[in-house]
Phi, psi and omega in degrees: 000320180296327180285336181282319184301313177300324180294321179295321180297324180276357185287120180299326181297320178296318177301317181297315181295317179296318179296319179297318179296320180297316179298319180298316181294315181296317180296318179296318180293319179296322180292320179294319180294318183286331185279323181058248180276009183289348179285350182264126178247120179246120176266103186282167179298322180294325178292322177296317178298322178295320177297319179296316180297316180298317178296315183297321179293326181283315188255000177061032176195156177287156180285153173283173179299318180295318179294324179294318177298321178296320178296316180294316178300319180293322177297316180296318178300315180298318181294317179299311182294324178297313181295319179294318179295320179292320178297329178276357179079019182288347178278352182280143175057029176252113187299317183294316179296316179300315181295320181294318179293323176298314180298321181295318178296320179293322177296318178298320179295320179294325177298319179293320179294322182296336180274004180293165182296136179291144180294150179280169177299322179296321179292322177295317179296319178297318179296320179299316181291333179279345183230048185299324182294334181288325188250355179293136178290153179286146170293158179223158184229141165249117186210160170246155179213155176234129187262141176231119185275117181293320182295324181284318186264345179062223183293340182276359184300313183290324178294318178298320180295315183294322177298317179295322179298317179298319180294320182294325184271002171284167183301324181270007183292335181293341181276353182283145178271110185300324184297338183269354184262159178071201183252162181298136182223141184289327182275161180298159178278343181226141179231135180255121175047052178279125182293159180298321180295318179291325176299316179295322180294322183278321188245345183109154183299318184296319179297316181298320179294324179292317181301324182295342182257359187283137174290135183285151173083009182217140177287134178224163177163172003278142168253131186262133176242185177287352180260326185163219184254151181219146161263139186225140170233116178270119179271331181208135175237121179250109183292157176290144181231158174269112183291158176294159183305323181301332181278335185232024186300317184298308179294327178295315178299315180299314183291321179295317179296320178296319179295316179295321179299315180295317180298316182290322177294319178296320179294320179295318179297320180299320178295318179293319182294330181296343179284346188246148168264117186257126177238121178249112180287141181292142176286149174293149183302322181293323180289324178297318180296323179293320180297319180295000000 
């Protein structure tokens, strides 16, 4: 017997079993100490109502008694497993769990921000005046144009354009039929109150910027578009204006609330972050190069 005991003491398997038992006892005791009243699960009336609402939205009808018992049992099962997993530390170092908890906290914070006092009319008007470029209407143009195709006319395109320009600006030029001049073009020869953005979309940004500088009532050119050369006569130019608050109240209110929401969330995060001492270890040079 004496010879057997030393061999058992030196046996690695025995050491492993004893260590496992010790870890199990310590973990169980730590969980009991840390949980306190956490062993009690209370399914409140509001939680039951939430289960009913979720079921009804999915199946378009309220649950039966059997289904309701199943919902409650599933909720209790989920709560038990959640608490056990958390007690075992399974929520640690899990990217998905961390991201979900962050999102939930941010959603709760946004709910609190949404309940903040609504801005006054004076605050809305002030916000509108501070962001005039956001709400100002686009300028628009009523114009005619004559197209000259460089690929078709080659080097003579500009001479042909200049000859046509001289004829149009003579006293008898108003009697000329614009549709018969220049080269065939897919777009119409005349546009009524075409916005600057739509002009840029159809002809290109450079053409739209040129049209904005043209004197009204007179043919000018060449103006270059993404297609080629044009003669243009602007009949009406309507500058962009800042509409009154009553016309844009809804987007101004939405944008102001969004800005305030972001500011308050950032401020809340700054307060929370101030509780922590943050240490960021430098990345190794080789790892930085890999990230790039």
